[in-house]
C-alpha positions as CSV (number, residue, x, y, z in Angstrom):
1,X,4.6,2.3,18.2
2,X,3.3,1.8,14.6
3,X,0.0,3.1,13.5
4,X,-1.6,1.2,10.6
5,X,-5.0,2.3,9.0
6,X,-7.1,-0.3,7.6
7,X,-10.6,-0.4,6.3
8,X,-13.1,-1.3,9.2
9,X,-14.7,-4.1,7.0
10,X,-11.4,-5.7,6.2
11,X,-10.4,-9.2,7.6
12,X,-7.5,-7.7,9.5
13,X,-9.7,-5.1,11.2
14,X,-12.1,-7.8,12.3
15,X,-9.4,-10.1,13.8
16,X,-7.9,-7.1,15.6
17,X,-11.3,-6.2,17.1
18,X,-11.9,-9.8,18.2
19,X,-8.3,-9.9,19.6
20,X,-9.2,-6.7,21.6
21,X,-12.4,-8.1,22.9
22,X,-10.6,-11.3,23.9
23,X,-8.0,-9.2,25.8
24,X,-10.6,-7.0,27.6
25,X,-12.8,-10.0,28.5
26,X,-9.6,-11.7,30.0
27,X,-8.3,-8.6,31.9
28,X,-11.1,-8.5,34.6
29,X,-10.9,-12.3,35.1
30,X,-7.1,-12.0,35.8
31,X,-7.7,-9.6,38.7
32,X,-10.8,-10.8,40.5
33,X,-12.3,-8.3,43.0
34,X,-13.7,-10.9,45.3
35,X,-13.0,-10.2,48.9
36,X,-10.1,-12.1,50.3
37,X,-8.2,-12.2,47.0
38,X,-5.3,-9.8,46.7
39,X,-4.9,-7.8,43.6
40,X,-1.3,-7.2,42.5
41,X,-0.2,-3.7,43.3
42,X,2.9,-1.6,43.4
43,X,6.0,-2.4,41.5
44,X,5.1,-6.0,40.4
45,X,1.9,-4.8,38.6
46,X,3.7,-2.0,36.8
47,X,6.4,-4.3,35.7
48,X,3.7,-6.8,34.6
49,X,2.1,-4.0,32.4
50,X,5.3,-2.9,31.0
51,X,6.7,-6.4,30.4
52,X,3.5,-7.8,28.9
53,X,4.1,-9.3,25.4
54,X,3.2,-7.0,22.5
55,X,2.0,-8.3,19.2
56,X,5.1,-8.8,16.9
57,X,5.1,-7.5,13.4
58,X,6.4,-9.7,10.6
59,X,9.0,-8.6,8.2
60,X,6.4,-8.4,5.4
61,X,4.2,-6.2,7.5
62,X,7.0,-3.9,8.3
63,X,8.2,-3.7,4.8
64,X,4.6,-2.9,3.5
65,X,4.3,-0.2,6.2
66,X,7.5,1.3,5.2
67,X,6.7,1.3,1.6
68,X,3.4,2.9,2.2
69,X,5.0,5.6,4.3
70,X,7.7,6.2,1.6
71,X,5.1,6.5,-1.2
72,X,3.2,9.1,1.0
73,X,6.4,11.1,1.9
74,X,7.6,11.2,-1.8
75,X,4.2,11.9,-3.2
76,X,4.4,9.1,-5.8
77,X,1.2,7.1,-5.0
78,X,-0.8,8.4,-8.1
79,X,2.3,8.1,-10.4
80,X,2.7,4.5,-9.4
81,X,-1.1,3.8,-9.8
82,X,-0.9,5.2,-13.4
83,X,2.3,3.3,-14.3
84,X,0.9,0.0,-13.1
85,X,-2.3,0.4,-15.1
86,X,-0.3,0.4,-18.4
87,X,1.0,-2.5,-20.5
88,X,4.4,-2.2,-18.8
89,X,2.8,-2.9,-15.4
90,X,3.7,-6.0,-13.4
91,X,0.1,-7.0,-12.7
92,X,-0.6,-6.7,-16.5
93,X,2.2,-8.8,-17.4
94,X,1.4,-11.5,-14.9
95,X,-2.2,-11.7,-16.1
96,X,-1.0,-11.9,-19.7
97,X,1.4,-14.8,-18.8
98,X,-1.4,-16.5,-16.9
99,X,-3.7,-16.3,-19.9
100,X,-1.1,-17.6,-22.3
101,X,-0.2,-20.5,-19.9
102,X,-4.0,-21.4,-19.7
103,X,-4.4,-21.3,-23.5
104,X,-1.4,-23.5,-24.1
105,X,-2.7,-26.0,-21.5
106,X,-6.2,-26.1,-23.4
107,X,-4.5,-26.7,-26.7
108,X,-2.3,-29.6,-25.3
109,X,-5.4,-31.1,-23.5
110,X,-7.3,-31.0,-26.8
111,X,-4.4,-32.8,-28.6
112,X,-4.2,-35.5,-25.8
113,X,-7.9,-36.0,-25.9
114,X,-8.0,-36.3,-29.7
115,X,-5.4,-38.9,-29.6
116,X,-7.1,-41.1,-27.1
117,X,-10.5,-41.4,-29.0
118,X,-9.6,-43.7,-32.0
């Protein structure tokens, strides 16, 4: 069993709650209590509950969960946050490269447009 904490306003939390509501709404319909209709009991109902399909976790979700647990166990959360804020951080480098690429595109576009006007 994996426990994952998310913000209650996040997209993932909302989808989980919707899924839980659907599951709870479907559960009473699966076993109607109208007279004359049998409800599963005994070993078959227990096996049905045990053998019910569980939501699978993707490799990316599992890796993210493992990484979050590792950061908490090692106590390196703050150190990583400080390191990623600097110029050597991955996010900063990607943003820089994106800005350079955009500037280069604008320069090339201006050159193409200036050649077309005469």
